[in-house]
C-alpha positions, 0 to 999 in steps of 0.5 A, a space after each residue: 534490471 528490467 521490472 515488470 509493470 505491476 498490477 494495482 488493486 485499490 479498494 475500500 470498505 468496512 472495517 468494524 475494529 480499529 486498524 491497529 487491532 486488525 493488523 495484529 491478526 493478519 499473518 503478513 506483518 504491517 508496519 505503521 507509518 505516520 499520516 499527514 491526515 491526523 484522523 488517518 491510521 496507515 500501515 504497509 508492508 513490502 515483500 521482496 519475494 517473487 519480485 515483491 509486492 507493496 501493500 498499504 492499508 489506512 483507516 479513518 479514526 472516526 470509523 464512519 463507513 466506508 473506513 478502510 482503503 486497501 492498496 496492493 501493487 505486484 506483478 500479478 492481478 491474482 496475487 493482489 486478489 489472493 492477498 485482499 481475500 487473506 486481509 479480508 478473511 484475517 481482519 474481518 474487513 469487507 472490501 467491496 467498494 470500487 474507486 472511480 477510475 480517476 482515483 485509480 489511475 492517480 493511485 496506481 501511478 504513486 503505488 507503482 512508483 513506491 513499489 519500484 523504488 522499494 524494489 531498488 532500495 527498501 529504505 529509500 522506499 520506506 522514507 518516501 512512503 513515511 513522508 521523510 523525503 519528498 518525490 522530487 528528492 527520490 527522482 534525483 537520487 534514483 537518476 544518480 543512483 541507477 546510472 
């Protein structure tokens, strides 16, 4: 199965309310995932429709500005922008700060890899995002699973 190279949107900004409250007003259901950083709250969703998209949102507990990061990987830049706009409208987030190019390039590789694994096997992708399995394990699983 040939998968299209996804487009990645990575932005940060401000959210005045805790992310736990904001995700309740977002029409796309998000699942909380543990974060390795104790002060960070993190949520994600994966939608398989139309080749799928992966969205992660994270917020620092102390609410210092900027305090929220939104990352979206999908086959379409337009879809990424529409999801971003929907997130801003429904949660009150203001996502207007771009990341440096180096951060975007590093994050893009990770998001694309996570989306690829989600498209193949959602449970494995979720385990990778949650930190239940390491990437080297997933790469071995992927090698033997796909061949």
